[in-house]
C-alpha positions as CSV (number, residue, x, y, z in Angstrom):
1,M,-18.2,-24.8,-12.1
2,V,-20.9,-22.9,-14.0
3,R,-21.8,-21.0,-10.8
4,I,-18.3,-19.7,-10.7
5,R,-18.3,-18.9,-14.4
6,A,-21.6,-17.1,-14.1
7,F,-20.3,-15.1,-11.1
8,E,-17.1,-14.1,-12.9
9,D,-18.8,-13.1,-16.1
10,A,-21.3,-11.0,-14.2
11,A,-18.6,-9.3,-12.1
12,E,-16.5,-8.7,-15.2
13,A,-19.5,-7.0,-16.9
14,A,-20.2,-4.9,-13.8
15,S,-16.6,-3.7,-13.7
16,Q,-16.8,-2.7,-17.4
17,G,-20.3,-1.1,-17.3
18,G,-22.0,-3.9,-19.2
19,V,-24.6,-6.6,-18.5
20,S,-24.3,-9.9,-16.8
21,W,-23.9,-13.3,-18.5
22,G,-27.6,-14.1,-18.1
23,G,-28.7,-10.7,-19.4
24,A,-29.7,-8.9,-16.1
25,A,-28.6,-5.3,-16.1
26,T,-25.8,-4.4,-13.7
27,G,-26.9,-0.8,-13.7
28,K,-27.3,2.1,-16.1
29,P,-25.6,1.5,-19.5
30,G,-21.9,2.2,-19.2
31,E,-22.1,2.5,-15.4
32,V,-19.2,0.9,-13.6
33,R,-20.6,-0.9,-10.5
34,V,-17.5,-2.8,-9.4
35,K,-14.6,-0.4,-8.8
36,G,-11.0,-1.2,-8.0
37,P,-9.0,-4.4,-8.9
38,L,-11.0,-7.4,-9.9
39,H,-9.0,-10.6,-10.6
40,L,-11.1,-13.2,-12.4
41,S,-10.6,-17.0,-12.2
42,T,-12.4,-17.6,-15.5
43,G,-11.1,-20.9,-17.0
44,Q,-9.8,-22.2,-13.7
45,E,-13.1,-23.5,-12.3
46,A,-12.2,-27.2,-12.4
47,V,-9.4,-26.8,-9.9
48,A,-11.5,-25.0,-7.2
49,T,-14.5,-27.4,-7.8
50,G,-12.5,-30.6,-7.9
51,V,-10.7,-29.9,-4.7
52,C,-13.5,-28.3,-2.6
53,A,-15.9,-31.1,-3.4
54,H,-14.0,-33.2,-0.8
55,L,-14.0,-30.5,1.9
56,G,-16.5,-29.9,4.7
57,P,-17.3,-26.6,6.5
58,E,-14.9,-27.7,9.3
59,D,-12.0,-27.8,6.9
60,L,-10.2,-24.5,6.4
61,L,-9.1,-22.8,3.2
62,T,-7.0,-19.8,2.2
63,S,-7.1,-18.3,-1.3
64,T,-5.3,-15.7,-3.5
65,H,-6.1,-12.4,-5.0
66,R,-8.0,-14.5,-7.7
67,G,-10.2,-16.1,-5.1
68,H,-13.9,-15.9,-6.2
69,G,-13.9,-19.4,-7.5
70,H,-12.4,-20.9,-4.3
71,T,-14.8,-18.9,-2.1
72,L,-17.9,-20.1,-4.0
73,A,-16.7,-23.7,-4.2
74,K,-16.1,-23.6,-0.4
75,G,-19.8,-22.7,0.1
76,A,-19.9,-18.9,0.5
77,D,-23.0,-17.0,-0.4
78,S,-22.9,-15.6,-4.0
79,T,-25.2,-12.6,-3.1
80,K,-23.1,-11.5,-0.2
81,M,-20.0,-11.8,-2.4
82,M,-21.6,-9.7,-5.2
83,C,-22.7,-7.1,-2.7
84,E,-19.1,-6.9,-1.4
85,L,-17.8,-6.4,-5.0
86,F,-20.4,-3.6,-5.4
87,G,-19.2,-2.0,-2.2
88,R,-22.5,-2.5,-0.4
89,A,-23.2,-2.5,3.3
90,T,-24.7,-6.0,2.9
91,G,-21.5,-7.5,1.6
92,Y,-19.2,-9.9,3.5
93,N,-17.0,-7.0,4.7
94,A,-19.8,-4.4,4.8
95,G,-18.6,-3.1,1.4
96,K,-15.2,-2.1,2.8
97,G,-13.0,-5.0,1.7
98,G,-13.8,-5.6,-1.9
99,S,-12.9,-8.5,-4.1
100,M,-9.5,-9.5,-2.5
101,H,-10.7,-9.7,1.1
102,I,-13.8,-11.9,1.2
103,A,-13.9,-14.4,4.1
104,D,-16.6,-16.6,5.6
105,F,-15.5,-18.5,8.7
106,S,-18.9,-20.3,8.9
107,V,-17.9,-22.4,5.9
108,G,-14.2,-22.5,6.7
109,M,-13.1,-19.8,4.2
110,L,-10.4,-17.9,6.0
111,G,-10.1,-15.4,3.2
112,A,-8.7,-14.3,-0.1
113,N,-5.5,-12.3,0.0
114,G,-4.0,-9.6,-2.1
115,V,-0.4,-10.5,-1.2
116,V,1.1,-13.2,-3.4
117,T,1.9,-16.3,-1.3
118,A,0.5,-14.8,1.9
119,G,-2.2,-17.5,2.1
120,L,0.3,-20.3,2.5
121,P,1.7,-19.5,6.0
122,I,-1.8,-18.6,7.1
123,A,-3.0,-22.1,6.1
124,V,0.0,-23.7,7.7
125,G,-0.8,-21.8,11.0
126,A,-4.4,-23.0,10.7
127,A,-3.3,-26.5,10.1
128,H,-1.0,-26.4,13.1
129,A,-4.0,-25.3,15.2
130,L,-6.1,-28.1,13.8
131,K,-3.5,-30.7,14.7
132,I,-3.1,-29.4,18.2
133,R,-6.9,-29.4,18.7
134,K,-7.2,-32.9,17.1
135,T,-10.3,-31.9,15.2
136,G,-9.7,-34.2,12.2
137,A,-10.1,-31.3,9.9
138,I,-7.5,-30.2,7.3
139,A,-6.4,-26.9,5.8
140,V,-6.1,-26.2,2.1
141,S,-4.1,-23.4,0.5
142,F,-4.6,-22.4,-3.1
143,F,-1.8,-20.4,-4.8
144,G,-0.5,-19.6,-8.3
145,D,2.6,-20.7,-10.1
146,G,4.1,-17.2,-9.6
147,A,4.0,-17.8,-5.8
148,I,6.6,-20.6,-5.8
149,N,9.4,-18.0,-6.4
150,R,8.6,-16.2,-3.2
151,G,10.1,-16.9,0.2
152,P,6.9,-17.8,2.1
153,F,6.3,-20.8,-0.3
154,L,9.4,-22.6,1.0
155,E,8.9,-21.4,4.6
156,A,5.3,-22.7,4.6
157,L,6.1,-26.1,3.0
158,N,9.1,-26.6,5.3
159,W,7.1,-25.9,8.5
160,A,4.2,-28.1,7.4
161,Q,6.6,-31.0,6.7
162,V,8.7,-30.6,9.8
163,F,5.5,-30.8,12.0
164,K,3.6,-33.2,9.7
165,L,0.6,-30.8,9.5
166,P,-2.7,-31.7,7.9
167,V,-2.5,-29.3,4.9
168,L,-3.0,-29.6,1.2
169,F,-1.1,-27.1,-1.0
170,V,-2.8,-26.6,-4.3
171,C,-0.7,-24.9,-7.1
172,E,-3.2,-23.4,-9.5
173,D,-0.7,-23.2,-12.4
174,N,-2.3,-20.9,-15.0
175,Q,1.2,-20.4,-16.6
176,I,1.3,-16.7,-16.2
177,S,2.3,-14.3,-13.4
178,A,0.3,-11.1,-13.8
179,T,1.4,-10.1,-17.3
180,T,4.5,-12.2,-17.7
181,K,4.9,-15.9,-18.6
182,S,6.0,-17.8,-15.5
183,A,8.3,-20.3,-17.2
184,P,11.1,-17.9,-18.1
185,M,11.2,-16.6,-14.6
186,T,11.2,-20.0,-12.9
187,A,14.2,-22.3,-12.7
188,G,13.7,-26.0,-12.8
189,T,11.3,-28.5,-14.4
190,N,7.8,-28.9,-12.9
191,A,9.1,-26.5,-10.2
192,A,6.1,-26.6,-7.8
193,S,6.2,-30.4,-7.6
194,A,10.0,-30.6,-7.6
195,R,10.4,-28.1,-4.8
196,A,7.8,-29.9,-2.7
197,Q,9.5,-33.2,-3.4
198,S,12.8,-31.8,-2.3
199,L,11.3,-31.4,1.1
200,D,10.0,-35.0,1.0
201,I,6.4,-33.8,0.4
202,E,4.6,-36.0,-2.0
203,A,3.3,-34.1,-5.1
204,T,0.8,-35.0,-7.7
205,R,0.6,-33.3,-11.1
206,V,-2.8,-33.2,-12.8
207,D,-4.6,-31.7,-15.8
208,G,-6.3,-28.8,-14.1
209,N,-8.9,-28.4,-16.8
210,D,-10.3,-32.0,-16.2
211,V,-12.5,-31.7,-13.2
212,E,-12.7,-35.5,-12.8
213,A,-9.0,-35.8,-12.8
214,V,-8.6,-33.0,-10.2
215,S,-11.3,-34.5,-8.1
216,D,-9.8,-38.0,-8.2
217,A,-6.3,-36.7,-7.3
218,A,-7.6,-34.4,-4.6
219,S,-9.7,-37.2,-3.1
220,Q,-6.6,-39.4,-2.7
221,L,-4.4,-36.7,-1.3
222,I,-7.0,-35.5,1.1
223,A,-7.6,-39.0,2.4
224,Q,-3.9,-39.4,3.0
225,I,-3.7,-36.2,4.9
226,R,-6.7,-37.1,7.0
227,A,-5.0,-40.4,7.8
228,G,-2.0,-38.5,9.2
229,S,0.4,-38.5,6.3
230,G,1.4,-34.8,6.8
231,P,1.3,-32.3,3.9
232,R,0.7,-33.0,0.3
233,L,0.9,-30.9,-2.9
234,L,-1.4,-30.9,-5.9
235,H,0.0,-29.3,-9.0
236,A,-2.9,-28.5,-11.4
237,I,-2.1,-27.1,-14.9
238,T,-4.8,-24.8,-16.1
239,Y,-5.2,-21.5,-18.1
240,R,-6.2,-18.0,-17.1
241,Q,-8.6,-17.0,-19.9
242,K,-8.8,-13.3,-19.0
243,G,-6.3,-10.6,-18.4
244,H,-4.7,-10.0,-15.1
245,V,-7.6,-7.8,-14.0
246,S,-11.1,-7.5,-15.5
247,V,-10.3,-4.4,-17.6
248,D,-7.0,-5.8,-18.9
249,P,-7.3,-6.9,-22.6
250,A,-4.2,-9.1,-22.2
251,T,-2.6,-7.9,-25.5
252,Y,0.7,-9.3,-24.2
253,R,-0.6,-12.8,-25.1
254,K,-0.8,-14.0,-28.7
255,Q,-4.4,-14.3,-29.8
256,E,-3.6,-17.7,-31.4
257,E,-2.5,-19.0,-28.0
258,V,-5.8,-17.8,-26.3
259,A,-7.9,-19.2,-29.1
260,E,-6.2,-22.6,-28.7
261,A,-6.6,-22.5,-24.9
262,L,-10.3,-21.7,-25.2
263,K,-10.8,-25.0,-27.0
264,D,-9.8,-26.7,-23.8
265,D,-12.2,-24.8,-21.6
266,P,-12.9,-27.0,-18.5
267,I,-16.7,-26.3,-18.7
268,L,-16.9,-27.3,-22.3
269,R,-15.1,-30.5,-21.4
270,A,-17.4,-31.2,-18.5
271,R,-20.5,-30.5,-20.5
272,A,-19.4,-32.8,-23.3
273,L,-18.6,-35.6,-20.8
274,L,-22.0,-35.2,-19.2
275,A,-23.7,-35.3,-22.6
276,Q,-21.9,-38.6,-23.4
277,R,-23.3,-40.0,-20.2
278,G,-26.8,-39.0,-21.1
279,L,-26.9,-36.1,-18.6
280,G,-27.0,-33.3,-21.1
281,E,-30.5,-32.1,-20.0
282,Q,-29.4,-32.1,-16.3
283,A,-26.3,-30.2,-17.1
284,A,-28.3,-27.6,-19.0
285,R,-30.7,-27.2,-16.1
286,I,-27.8,-26.7,-13.7
287,E,-26.3,-24.1,-15.9
288,A,-29.7,-22.3,-16.2
289,E,-30.0,-22.4,-12.4
290,A,-26.5,-20.9,-12.0
291,K,-27.3,-18.0,-14.3
292,A,-30.6,-17.3,-12.5
293,E,-28.8,-17.4,-9.1
294,I,-26.1,-14.9,-10.2
295,D,-28.5,-12.6,-12.0
296,A,-30.5,-12.5,-8.7
297,A,-27.2,-11.7,-6.9
298,V,-26.5,-8.8,-9.3
299,A,-30.0,-7.5,-8.8
300,A,-29.7,-7.7,-5.0
301,A,-26.3,-6.0,-5.1
302,S,-27.6,-3.2,-7.3
303,A,-30.4,-2.5,-4.9
304,A,-28.5,-2.8,-1.7
305,P,-27.5,0.3,0.3
306,A,-24.0,1.7,0.4
307,P,-22.2,1.8,3.8
308,D,-23.0,4.8,6.0
309,A,-20.1,7.3,6.0
310,A,-19.7,6.6,9.8
311,A,-18.7,3.0,9.0
312,A,-15.4,4.3,7.9
313,Y,-14.5,4.7,11.5
314,T,-15.4,1.2,12.6
315,D,-13.4,-2.1,12.4
316,I,-10.2,-0.1,13.0
317,L,-7.5,-0.3,15.7
318,T,-7.0,2.8,17.8
319,T,-3.3,3.5,18.4
320,G,-3.7,7.0,19.7
321,E,-3.4,8.6,23.1
322,G,-6.0,6.4,24.8
323,M,-3.9,3.3,24.4
324,W,-1.0,4.7,26.5
325,K,-2.9,5.9,29.5
């Protein structure tokens, strides 16, 4: 959880021309090192951590435009991720994909996705392949509460249930869709869970800021899926602490609401719980290690080379005259 938080804080600072959480400079004062849209998952760390703790590299995962936390929790390399955000040749996509397109097939991370809900049918297709191949692995798809109002949500859940596919759908319900509250735009009570149940998919609702609760629920659902139950849905209630993008001050939310939500920060809750169990020193050491890791990632990304201009003509599909000869 603190690795994710450190990464998001450093990326946020780099996109605003500041310094990272641990104090390492991201560049010259005021220099913006991360350009383009940067969607942070700050405050949602317990969901990614609690779910991915029960997955192996053979299990497959799809994410959202707010995917840094999921990607890190699935085992991706923080330095290669930071290099990608910085637009460096040493990034996951050689600096050409940016924040919303990071993938690492070696750890089962099929990719983040800039299109709302697009990850669900991809995960369902992956789950169908896993079932045909009888690998014993499962697919997991993270999506936000705003996604349940789009067509691919119903299509993905329906296909998964009809074919009893090994897939876990995780609704990361941060209660806001971009800059608008989700509730007024969504009909029904507990809509993500209710819509899944209408297709006879069992759904579990959980406090998404309680990492142990998320972990316990995910463990049970994943065990059922591995045993052949077919799809399951986990509905985790959390809170997006930052604006829609890293340079968004989120003035459309009342400051009182944000202040109250920050009291329920998942890392603060986990830290307090560990202290109660006599593990405060261990928790502090883990946090210090996370800060050092991400500061090193920022330093590496700052020093890494930019892509060669000729790279703009690679990784593309030619549809010109040569194809029709």
